[in-house]
N, C-alpha and C positions, 0 to 999 in steps of 0.2 A: 224033297223039301228044297226050298231054296235058302242059299246062303250067302253073305255078302263080306265081303274087306272092306273095312271103312282105312284110309290115310288121310289123318291130320296133321297140319304145320302149324304151330301157332306163332307166332310175330313177335319180338320184344319180351319173351316170356319167363318166366324164372318158375324155377321147380314147385312154388306154392300155384301157379294157374297152372304147371299140369297135375298136381295134384285133383287139383280143381276139376278139371277134365273127365279125369280118371271115374272120379265119386259120379259126376254127372254121366258119363257113357255106361257106366254098371247102372246107373237108375235105369236108363232106355233101355235095358238089358244086351250091352253086347259085351263080350269076353277077349279073354286072349291078349290081352297088353302085349307088344313089343315096341320097343324103343327104338332108334338108331338116330345117330347124328346123321347130319344131311353133309356129306364130304364135299361136295359140287360148290356151296357157296358157303355157309356160315357154319363153323363148328359150334354158336351158341344155340344154333338152330335145332332142334330135332323134328323128328317126324315120328308121330306115334301110329302105331296100326292096332286095329278089333277088329274082330269078327262078332256075326250075327248070322243068327242059322231060325227059321222056324215057319211058319206060315205069314210072312211080312212081302210088302210092294218093294221095289226101289224106291219109290215115293218116301212110304215110309220111313226108310232108313236115312234118306235125305232128312226130311225133317228130325227126325231126331236126332241125328247129327248137328243140324243147324240150333236145336236146343241147346246141347250139349256144349257144343264148343262157344255158342255166345255167352251162356255164365262165366265165364274165366273174363271179360271185359275187353279182350286181346283181339286183334285181328288174326285172321285165320284165315286157312285154306283147305279142303278136302278132295278127297277121290273116291268113288266108288265102285268096287270091280263085285261084277255077281259071278259067285263060283260055279262050278257046274259039278 
């Protein structure tokens, strides 16, 4: 069964933005929230990590991430990694 790890960074975001992101990612069936500050750039920039398991394609994971992150109203970047 395919599994994916998705890492997201929100730019100029506050705690409320991350709460929105978390809620929206749960709606998209992502789990396993992990938060870590980005030590290389800005102490206020956090990288959050979610997992998604099941019969889903990389395109579906990308689309779900775009929908969820877009709901925050912030600029963002993300990376999706397929687990083996």
